C-alpha positions in Angstrom: 27.3 -13.8 -12.3 30.2 -14.9 -10.0 29.7 -16.8 -6.7 30.7 -13.7 -4.8 28.1 -11.6 -6.8 25.4 -14.1 -6.1 26.2 -14.2 -2.4 26.2 -10.4 -2.3 22.8 -10.4 -4.0 21.4 -12.9 -1.5 22.6 -10.8 1.5 21.2 -7.7 -0.1 17.8 -9.3 -0.8 17.7 -10.7 2.7 18.5 -7.3 4.3 16.1 -5.5 2.1 13.3 -8.0 2.9 13.9 -7.6 6.6 13.9 -3.8 6.4 10.6 -3.9 4.5 9.1 -6.2 7.0 10.1 -3.9 9.9 8.8 -0.9 8.0 5.5 -2.7 7.5 5.3 -3.5 11.2 6.0 0.2 12.0 3.3 1.3 9.7 0.8 -1.2 11.3 1.5 -0.4 15.0 -1.5 2.0 15.0 -3.7 -0.8 13.7 -2.5 -3.2 16.3 -3.0 -0.7 19.1 -6.6 -0.1 17.8 -7.3 -3.8 17.6 -6.0 -4.3 21.2 -8.2 -1.6 22.5 -11.2 -2.9 20.6 -10.7 -6.5 21.9 -10.7 -5.2 25.5 -13.7 -3.0 25.0 -15.8 -5.5 23.1 -15.2 -8.3 25.6 -15.9 -6.1 28.6 -19.1 -4.7 27.2 -20.5 -8.1 26.2 -19.3 -9.7 29.4 -20.5 -7.1 31.9 -23.0 -5.1 29.9 -24.9 -8.1 28.4 -24.0 -10.6 31.1 -22.6 -13.2 28.6 -20.2 -15.6 30.2 -18.0 -16.3 27.1 -18.6 -13.5 24.6 -16.2 -14.9 22.1 -17.8 -13.3 19.0 -17.5 -9.8 20.4 -13.7 -9.4 20.1 -13.5 -11.7 17.0 -16.0 -9.4 15.2 -14.1 -6.3 16.3 -10.9 -7.8 14.9 -12.5 -8.7 11.6 -14.1 -5.3 11.2 -11.0 -3.3 11.9 -8.6 -5.5 10.1 -5.2 -4.1 9.2 -6.4 -1.5 6.7 -8.6 1.6 6.9 -10.2 0.9 3.6 -13.9 0.0 3.5 -14.2 -0.5 7.3 -17.9 0.5 7.3 -18.5 -2.1 4.6 -16.7 -4.8 6.6 -18.7 -4.0 9.7 -22.0 -4.3 7.7 -20.9 -7.5 5.9 -19.7 -9.2 9.2 -22.9 -8.3 11.0 -25.0 -9.6 8.1 -23.0 -12.8 7.8 -23.3 -13.4 11.5 -27.1 -12.8 11.4 -27.5 -15.3 8.5 -25.3 -17.9 10.2 -27.1 -17.6 13.5 -30.5 -17.8 11.9 -29.7 -20.9 9.7 -27.8 -22.5 12.5 -30.6 -22.1 15.0 -33.1 -23.5 12.6 -31.0 -26.6 11.9 -30.4 -27.2 15.6 -34.1 -26.8 16.4 -35.2 -29.1 13.6 -32.4 -31.7 13.2 -30.2 -31.4 16.2 -26.4 -31.3 16.2 -23.9 -33.5 14.4 -21.4 -33.6 11.5 -24.2 -34.1 8.9 -26.2 -31.2 10.3 -23.0 -29.1 10.3 -22.4 -29.8 6.6 -26.0 -28.9 5.8 -26.0 -25.7 7.8 -22.7 -24.5 6.3 -23.9 -25.1 2.7 -27.4 -23.6 3.3 -26.1 -20.6 5.2 -23.5 -19.7 2.6 -26.1 -20.2 -0.2 -28.5 -17.8 1.6 -25.6 -15.3 2.0 -24.8 -15.5 -1.8 -28.4 -14.7 -2.6 -28.6 -11.9 -0.1 -25.2 -10.2 -0.8 -22.4 -10.0 -3.3 -19.8 -9.5 -0.5 -17.4 -12.4 0.0 -17.0 -11.6 3.7 -20.8 -12.0 4.2 -20.6 -15.5 2.7 -17.6 -16.6 4.7 -19.0 -15.2 8.0 -22.4 -16.9 7.4 -20.6 -20.3 7.0 -18.3 -19.8 10.0 -21.0 -18.6 12.4 -23.3 -21.4 11.4 -20.6 -23.9 12.3 -20.2 -22.4 15.7 -23.9 -22.4 16.3 -24.2 -26.1 15.5 -21.0 -27.1 17.2 -21.1 -25.1 20.5 -24.6 -23.8 21.0 -27.1 -26.1 22.6 -30.1 -23.8 22.3 -31.4 -21.1 20.0 -31.2 -18.6 22.9 -27.5 -19.0 23.0 -27.3 -18.4 19.3 -29.0 -15.0 19.7 -26.6 -14.1 22.5 -23.7 -14.8 20.1 -25.3 -12.5 17.5 -25.6 -9.7 20.1 -21.9 -10.3 20.9 -21.1 -9.7 17.2 -23.2 -6.6 17.2 -21.2 -5.3 20.2 -17.9 -6.1 18.4 -19.0 -4.3 15.3 -20.2 -1.2 17.2 -16.9 -1.0 19.1 -15.0 -1.2 15.7 -17.2 1.5 14.3 -16.5 3.9 17.1 -12.8 3.2 17.1 -12.7 3.7 13.3 -14.5 7.0 13.7 -11.9 8.4 16.1 -8.8 7.0 14.3 -5.7 9.1 14.7 -4.3 11.2 11.9 -1.5 8.7 11.1 -3.3 7.3 8.0 -3.6 10.9 6.7 0.1 11.6 7.1 1.4 8.2 6.0 0.8 8.6 2.2 3.0 11.6 2.0 5.7 9.8 4.0 5.4 6.8 1.7 5.8 9.1 -1.3 8.9 10.6 0.2 10.3 7.2 0.8 9.6 6.2 -2.8 11.3 9.3 -4.2 14.3 8.7 -2.0 14.4 5.1 -3.4 14.4 6.6 -6.9 17.3 8.9 -6.0 19.3 6.1 -4.5 18.8 3.9 -7.6 19.8 6.7 -9.9 23.0 7.0 -8.0 23.6 3.3 -8.4 23.0 3.6 -12.1 25.4 6.5 -12.5 28.1 4.7 -10.5 27.7 1.6 -12.6 28.0 3.6 -15.8 31.2 5.3 -14.6 32.8 2.1 -13.3 31.5 -0.1 -16.2 30.5 -2.6 -13.5 28.0 -5.1 -14.8 27.2 -6.5 -11.4 26.6 -3.0 -10.0 24.3 -2.3 -13.0 22.4 -5.5 -12.3 22.0 -4.4 -8.6 20.6 -1.1 -9.8 18.1 -2.9 -12.0 17.1 -5.1 -9.1 16.7 -2.0 -6.9 14.4 -0.3 -9.5 12.2 -3.4 -9.6 12.0 -3.5 -5.8 10.5 0.0 -5.9 7.4 -1.5 -7.4 6.6 -2.9 -4.0 6.9 0.6 -2.5 4.5 1.8 -5.1 2.0 -0.8 -3.9 2.5 0.3 -0.3 2.0 4.0 -1.4 -1.2 3.1 -3.3 -2.6 1.3 -0.2 -1.6 4.1 2.1 -3.2 6.7 -0.2 -6.5 4.7 -0.4 -6.5 4.3 3.4 -6.0 8.0 3.9 -8.9 8.9 1.6 -11.1 6.2 3.3 -10.4 7.4 6.8 -11.2 11.0 6.2 -14.4 10.0 4.6 -15.4 7.7 7.5 -14.2 9.7 10.5 -16.1 13.0 11.1 -13.2 14.1 13.2 -10.8 14.0 10.3 -12.9 15.6 7.5 -10.8 18.7 7.6 -7.8 16.6 6.4 -9.6 15.6 3.2 -7.7 18.0 0.9 -4.4 16.7 2.3 -5.5 13.1 1.7 -6.7 13.8 -1.8 -3.4 15.6 -2.7 -1.4 12.7 -1.4 -3.5 10.2 -3.4 -2.7 12.2 -6.5 1.0 11.4 -6.1 0.5 7.7 -6.9 0.1 7.9 -10.6 3.2 10.1 -11.4 5.3 8.1 -9.0 4.2 4.9 -10.6 5.2 6.2 -14.0 8.5 7.5 -12.6 9.4 4.0 -11.2 8.5 2.4 -14.5 10.7 4.8 -16.4 13.5 4.3 -13.9 13.3 0.5 -14.5 13.7 1.1 -18.3 16.7 3.4 -17.6 18.4 0.9 -15.3 17.9 -1.9 -17.8 19.3 0.1 -20.7 22.3 1.2 -18.6 23.0 -2.4 -17.9 22.8 -3.2 -21.6 25.3 -0.3 -22.3 27.7 -1.7 -19.7 27.5 -5.3 -20.8 28.0 -4.3 -24.5 30.6 -1.7 -23.7 28.6 0.9 -25.4 29.9 4.4 -24.5 27.7 6.7 -22.6 28.8 10.4 -22.7 30.0 11.6 -19.3 27.5 14.4 -19.5 24.7 11.9 -19.7 26.0 10.2 -16.6 26.2 13.5 -14.8 22.6 14.1 -15.9 21.6 10.9 -14.1 23.4 12.2 -11.0 21.7 15.6 -11.2 18.3 13.9 -11.4 19.2 11.9 -8.3 20.0 15.2 -6.5 16.7 16.7 -7.7 14.8 13.6 -6.4 16.6 13.9 -3.0 15.5 17.5 -2.8 11.9 16.6 -3.6 11.9 13.8 -1.0 13.1 16.2 1.6 10.3 18.7 0.7 7.7 15.9 1.0 9.2 14.9 4.4 9.1 18.4 5.7 5.4 18.9 4.6 6.2 22.1 2.7 4.6 22.8 -0.7 5.9 20.3 -3.3 6.6 23.3 -5.6 9.7 23.9 -3.4 11.3 20.9 -5.0 11.0 22.1 -8.6 14.2 24.2 -8.8 16.8 21.4 -9.5 14.2 19.5 -11.6 13.8 22.5 -13.9 17.6 22.8 -14.2 17.9 19.1 -15.1 15.1 19.6 -17.7 17.1 22.3 -19.4 20.3 20.2 -19.3 18.6 17.2 -20.7 17.7 18.9 -24.0 21.2 19.0 -25.3 22.0 15.8 -27.2 25.5 14.5 -28.0 26.2 13.9 -31.7 28.3 10.8 -31.0 25.8 9.2 -28.5 24.6 5.7 -29.4 21.2 4.1 -28.9 21.7 3.1 -25.3 23.0 6.5 -24.4 20.1 8.3 -26.0 17.7 5.9 -24.3 19.3 6.8 -20.9 18.9 10.5 -21.7 15.3 10.0 -22.9 14.3 8.2 -19.7 15.9 11.0 -17.6 13.7 13.5 -19.5 10.6 11.3 -18.9 11.4 11.0 -15.2 11.8 14.8 -15.0 8.2 15.2 -16.2 7.0 12.6 -13.7 8.7 14.3 -10.8 7.5 17.7 -11.9 4.0 16.4 -11.6 4.8 15.1 -8.1 6.0 18.6 -7.4 2.6 20.1 -8.2 2.4 20.7 -12.0 -0.2 19.1 -14.2 0.9 16.9 -17.1 0.8 19.6 -19.7 2.7 22.1 -17.6 5.4 19.5 -16.8 5.8 18.7 -20.5 6.3 22.3 -21.3 9.1 22.6 -18.8 11.2 20.1 -20.7 12.5 21.8 -23.9 12.9 20.0 -27.2 16.1 18.1 -27.8 18.8 19.8 -29.9 22.4 19.3 -30.9 25.1 21.7 -29.6 
């Protein structure tokens, strides 16, 4: 790759990384707002409701319980509370029997974490037991203060539980938005592949392959969003009616994952064809463009929250066009056509068909 090509790749990677970071921040604004509210409520309730002067553990526990994901919030609350209880109990016992100091701190951490390992398989329980026991030995002069810190943690966990139960519908809508973003990324990469094949530009083909690989990160974000959507409708009684929507969005993960994998194979083989100067029939290149248009239509349907079946029309047309093979096509060209056919099946599943129905929509290959 030339120096100019490497520089362009660095600029592209930097810009892409910044865009992803800003997208992650946008997705997590709801979490940050919830955590901010939880911190204020937990501190206020422990300070004025319980009369604790410095209720440090109340907001800290709320932050730990809410985290930056909706997944397993109830489990986190239970594990944090259990860890705090073990840490306070062991810490109080050590302070009462042996006093405070670095040696006592080491003993209390080891013993508290050992008890937590015996009591629970949760890693968060073990970590919290060790952390809380350190605070008890280091900052608590009497066992009564240790109990007050445990109550602060209970307040923080309770606040987190309430906020988690009344979470907004953003985590339910986000998986479908992430799916639409992924499909748009697939469409854009297909356009890049088609342009690289037409221009016989090896650097453009390499950029298309890099773009296809980058979509794996979007699949990861989609998988997380889908899991969070299902988790929040299970946890929040106010969002139970959204359960079918959350489950349907979760079902998009597997076919889109397959689609991105097939896209990566297509982009890699297109790059091989360009570098080796293997001819790819213009009709096959047009087929890649048609699939890109079908993906754009499907992404729009997902964005508009209409039935995914509305995006099948162009996909069915591409399926029919992909059946005709060119007698003169070489290995790379046929692999490109084959991956287009596989991606049509994947996107038809995204559009609401099951695997068997999608396969039946793609006719057998034949020569003209």
